[in-house]
C-alpha positions, -999 to +999 in steps of 0.1 A: +513+222-041+546+240-045+552+264-073+586+279-080+583+311-100+617+319-116+629+347-138+651+332-165+658+297-177+684+272-167+711+276-193+739+253-181+734+216-183+747+209-148+721+231-132+693+215-153+705+180-143+707+189-106+672+204-107+659+173-125+674+150-099+658+169-070+624+171-088+626+134-094+633+128-057+606+152-046+580+134-067+570+111-038+567+140-014+550+169-032+537+182-065+561+208-077+556+231-107+584+253-121+571+285-138+598+302-158+595+339-168+614+357-194+644+376-181+640+413-188+668+437-198+672+474-197+701+498-193+686+507-159+686+476-137+656+489-117+635+492-149+643+456-158+634+445-122+601+464-124+593+447-158+601+413-141+579+423-112+550+429-136+555+394-150+557+379-115+526+397-104+507+383-134+516+347-123+509+353-087+475+368-094+462+332-098+478+321-065+459+341-040+457+312-015+495+305-017+520+314+009+545+335-010+582+332-002+606+355-021+643+347-021+665+377-014+699+380+003+684+406+027+658+381+039+658+359+070+681+329+071+666+297+085+680+264+096+669+234+075+646+224+104+630+258+105+626+258+067+608+225+069+581+241+089+572+264+059+567+232+038+538+222+060+517+250+044+492+236+018+502+259-010+535+276-014+550+298-041+587+304-040+599+334-061+634+336-075+644+368-093+667+372-122+704+381-121+697+415-104+672+401-078+637+411-071+620+445-072+609+459-038+572+456-048+576+418-051+593+416-016+565+438-001+538+415-015+555+384-001+545+366+031+581+358+039+615+369+025+640+341+027+678+344+024+696+312+013+729+329+021+744+363+029+766+356-001+754+364-036+743+333-055+737+331-093+699+329-097+703+295-115+722+280-085+696+295-062+670+272-079+692+241-073+698+252-037+661+258-031+651+224-046+677+206-024+664+224+007+628+215-002+639+179-005+658+180+027+628+197+044+606+168+035+631+142+047+633+161+080+595+161+084+594+124+077+625+116+098+642+100+068+679+094+066+690+120+040+691+150+063+712+135+090 
């Protein structure tokens, strides 16, 4: 089981359609659940991130047996082949922060911090990117044509 815990909703149709396409493709490989949390706002970005961290912690409390992977530009970058190794774990929770990223307490509670790129990505695009890499990872594991 793979859960993707996201702060914020997909607002643009092209992101929703791309995610829908990858979720459809992934249906034969894994059960994936998207958990969307309400984006928080505050004049102080750190206060907003701490509020989001509280919401994330509430969702993760029921996922004690999950391998938790937080997405952050300061994390470790992996090749698609290396990333596919993570997908061999029985239960995985990927965590995507809001526009300002994840609070430090979320990163500290993670089993792994993954960087999709050193460049800053919009959090909505990060979800599309992640789903594509999950799909690619399964095709790598099964030696299917897509990843080549």
